[in-house]
C-alpha positions as CSV (number, residue, x, y, z in Angstrom):
1,X,85.1,3.7,-49.6
2,X,84.3,7.3,-50.4
3,X,81.1,6.5,-51.8
4,X,80.2,4.6,-48.6
5,X,81.3,7.5,-46.4
6,X,79.3,10.0,-48.5
7,X,76.2,7.8,-48.5
8,X,76.4,6.3,-44.9
9,X,73.3,8.0,-43.7
10,X,71.1,6.6,-46.6
11,X,72.7,3.1,-46.2
12,X,71.9,3.1,-42.5
13,X,68.3,4.1,-43.1
14,X,68.0,1.4,-45.8
15,X,69.6,-1.1,-43.6
16,X,67.1,-0.2,-40.8
17,X,64.2,-0.4,-43.0
18,X,65.2,-3.9,-44.4
19,X,65.8,-5.0,-40.7
20,X,62.2,-3.8,-39.7
21,X,60.7,-5.6,-42.6
22,X,62.3,-8.8,-41.7
23,X,61.1,-8.4,-38.1
24,X,57.6,-7.6,-39.3
25,X,57.7,-10.6,-41.5
26,X,58.6,-12.9,-38.7
27,X,56.2,-11.3,-36.3
28,X,53.4,-12.0,-38.8
29,X,54.4,-15.6,-39.1
30,X,54.3,-16.0,-35.4
31,X,50.8,-14.4,-35.1
32,X,49.3,-16.4,-37.8
33,X,50.8,-19.6,-36.2
34,X,49.5,-18.6,-32.9
35,X,46.0,-17.7,-34.2
36,X,45.9,-21.0,-36.1
37,X,46.7,-23.0,-32.9
38,X,44.0,-21.0,-30.9
39,X,41.2,-21.4,-33.4
40,X,38.1,-23.5,-32.4
41,X,37.9,-26.7,-34.6
42,X,34.9,-29.0,-34.5
43,X,34.9,-32.2,-36.6
44,X,31.8,-34.0,-37.8
45,X,32.5,-37.5,-39.3
46,X,31.0,-40.9,-39.8
47,X,32.3,-43.9,-37.9
48,X,32.0,-47.5,-38.1
49,X,31.2,-47.9,-41.7
50,X,29.9,-46.0,-44.6
51,X,26.1,-47.2,-44.5
52,X,23.4,-45.6,-42.8
53,X,24.3,-47.7,-39.7
54,X,27.4,-45.6,-39.4
55,X,27.7,-43.4,-36.3
56,X,27.7,-39.7,-36.4
57,X,30.7,-38.6,-34.4
58,X,31.4,-35.2,-33.2
59,X,34.8,-34.3,-32.0
60,X,36.2,-31.1,-30.4
61,X,39.8,-30.8,-31.7
62,X,40.0,-27.1,-30.3
63,X,42.7,-26.2,-27.9
64,X,39.9,-25.3,-25.3
65,X,36.6,-26.9,-24.2
66,X,33.5,-25.9,-26.0
67,X,29.8,-25.8,-24.9
68,X,27.3,-27.5,-27.5
69,X,24.3,-25.7,-27.7
70,X,22.6,-27.2,-30.9
71,X,22.9,-30.0,-33.1
72,X,20.9,-29.7,-36.3
73,X,20.0,-32.3,-38.9
74,X,18.9,-31.2,-42.3
75,X,17.5,-33.6,-44.9
76,X,17.9,-32.5,-48.3
77,X,15.2,-34.0,-50.6
78,X,13.9,-33.6,-54.2
79,X,11.1,-31.5,-52.7
80,X,13.1,-29.1,-50.5
81,X,14.6,-29.4,-47.0
82,X,13.4,-30.5,-43.6
83,X,15.3,-30.1,-40.4
84,X,15.1,-30.6,-36.6
85,X,17.2,-29.8,-33.6
86,X,18.7,-32.9,-32.2
87,X,20.0,-31.4,-28.9
88,X,17.3,-33.0,-26.8
89,X,16.8,-36.7,-26.9
90,X,13.6,-37.9,-28.5
91,X,12.3,-39.7,-25.4
92,X,13.5,-39.7,-21.6
93,X,12.5,-41.5,-18.5
94,X,14.5,-38.8,-16.5
95,X,12.6,-36.9,-13.9
96,X,11.9,-33.1,-14.7
97,X,13.7,-32.0,-11.4
98,X,16.5,-34.8,-11.6
99,X,19.6,-32.9,-12.3
100,X,21.7,-36.1,-11.9
101,X,19.8,-37.2,-14.9
102,X,20.3,-34.4,-17.2
103,X,22.8,-36.4,-19.3
104,X,19.8,-38.6,-20.2
105,X,17.6,-35.9,-21.6
106,X,20.0,-33.5,-23.5
107,X,23.2,-33.4,-25.4
108,X,23.8,-29.9,-24.5
109,X,26.7,-29.3,-22.4
110,X,30.5,-29.0,-22.3
111,X,32.9,-31.0,-24.4
112,X,36.5,-31.2,-23.4
113,X,39.5,-30.7,-25.8
114,X,40.3,-33.7,-27.7
115,X,37.1,-35.5,-26.8
116,X,34.5,-37.0,-28.9
117,X,31.0,-38.4,-28.9
118,X,28.4,-39.9,-31.1
119,X,24.8,-38.6,-31.5
120,X,23.5,-42.1,-32.9
121,X,23.3,-43.6,-36.3
122,X,22.6,-41.8,-39.4
123,X,19.7,-44.2,-39.9
124,X,18.2,-43.1,-36.6
125,X,18.8,-39.4,-37.1
126,X,17.1,-39.5,-40.4
127,X,14.1,-41.5,-38.9
128,X,13.8,-39.1,-36.2
129,X,13.6,-35.9,-38.5
130,X,11.2,-37.8,-40.8
131,X,8.9,-38.7,-37.7
132,X,9.1,-35.1,-36.4
133,X,7.5,-33.9,-39.7
134,X,5.1,-36.8,-39.9
135,X,7.0,-38.6,-42.7
136,X,7.8,-42.2,-42.0
137,X,9.9,-43.7,-44.8
138,X,11.3,-46.8,-46.3
139,X,14.8,-46.5,-47.5
140,X,15.2,-43.2,-49.3
141,X,11.5,-42.7,-50.0
142,X,9.1,-40.8,-47.7
143,X,5.3,-41.6,-47.6
144,X,4.8,-38.5,-49.6
145,X,6.9,-39.7,-52.5
146,X,9.9,-37.3,-51.9
147,X,13.4,-38.8,-52.2
148,X,16.1,-38.2,-49.7
149,X,19.3,-37.0,-51.4
150,X,21.7,-35.8,-48.7
151,X,21.9,-35.2,-44.9
152,X,23.6,-32.1,-43.5
153,X,24.8,-31.8,-39.7
154,X,25.3,-28.5,-38.1
155,X,26.9,-28.1,-34.7
156,X,26.5,-24.8,-32.8
157,X,28.6,-24.3,-29.8
158,X,30.4,-21.5,-27.7
159,X,34.2,-21.7,-27.5
160,X,36.0,-21.1,-24.4
161,X,35.5,-17.9,-22.8
162,X,34.2,-16.3,-26.1
163,X,30.6,-15.0,-26.2
164,X,29.9,-15.3,-30.0
165,X,28.7,-18.7,-31.1
166,X,30.9,-20.8,-33.5
167,X,29.6,-23.4,-36.0
168,X,30.7,-26.5,-37.9
169,X,28.7,-28.1,-40.9
170,X,29.2,-31.2,-43.0
171,X,27.0,-32.9,-45.7
172,X,26.8,-36.6,-46.7
173,X,25.2,-37.5,-50.1
174,X,23.0,-40.4,-49.7
175,X,23.6,-42.9,-52.6
176,X,22.4,-46.5,-53.4
177,X,25.1,-49.0,-54.4
178,X,25.1,-52.6,-54.9
179,X,26.0,-53.2,-51.4
180,X,23.0,-50.9,-50.2
181,X,22.7,-47.2,-48.8
182,X,26.1,-45.3,-48.8
183,X,27.0,-42.1,-47.0
184,X,29.5,-40.1,-49.2
185,X,30.7,-36.6,-47.8
186,X,30.6,-33.7,-50.1
187,X,33.9,-32.3,-48.9
188,X,37.0,-33.9,-47.3
189,X,36.8,-31.7,-44.2
190,X,34.2,-30.3,-41.9
191,X,33.3,-26.7,-42.8
192,X,34.2,-24.2,-39.9
193,X,32.2,-21.2,-39.0
194,X,34.6,-19.4,-36.7
195,X,35.7,-16.3,-38.5
196,X,33.8,-12.8,-37.9
197,X,31.8,-13.1,-41.1
198,X,31.0,-16.9,-40.7
199,X,29.7,-16.3,-37.1
200,X,27.1,-14.1,-38.6
201,X,25.8,-17.1,-40.4
202,X,25.7,-19.1,-37.2
203,X,23.7,-16.3,-35.5
204,X,21.2,-16.5,-38.4
205,X,21.1,-20.4,-37.7
206,X,20.0,-19.8,-34.2
207,X,17.4,-17.1,-35.1
208,X,15.8,-19.7,-37.5
209,X,15.8,-22.3,-34.7
210,X,14.4,-19.8,-32.1
211,X,11.8,-18.7,-34.7
């Protein structure tokens, strides 16, 4: 008791410091949990099978709506990569001044939280990119002899009230099996580009499209 009395000031200071550290620890946990719940999350997946007839499905699992600005398809071949922005439909019968027909001309626009949409089959996406570059194909062989190896999909969007664009990307390897063409994702989840450093990558994507 004498020792406690003599060192009461130091014990009180140590107890206060330990209490502060505990509160800081819990505050950090609450902040990280809040930040995780508020982060944008876009999922790119295949639907209705694993072949080239599977649909490319884009889902917005963010807590707030997003505005889709670009959807880019990149074909990886044994002779390099070719790409195209799929945000506008290849053909449209809508009038130029028909605002009510805008949904028939472009995929650009808002996507609500928890909603999803598909942008066509992987077969149609690959065919569109090849036609854009003048490379009609049969299976995985283009007319110039190159072989398709993988298809990468990128989504560029604006999240909620933020000004800086976010992104998402996922790559599917193209393989031949006994049952035909198969899409195999290279990773289990969609890669998100929502952090400060990764948003700089998204801005480079946009500059490349504008260039």
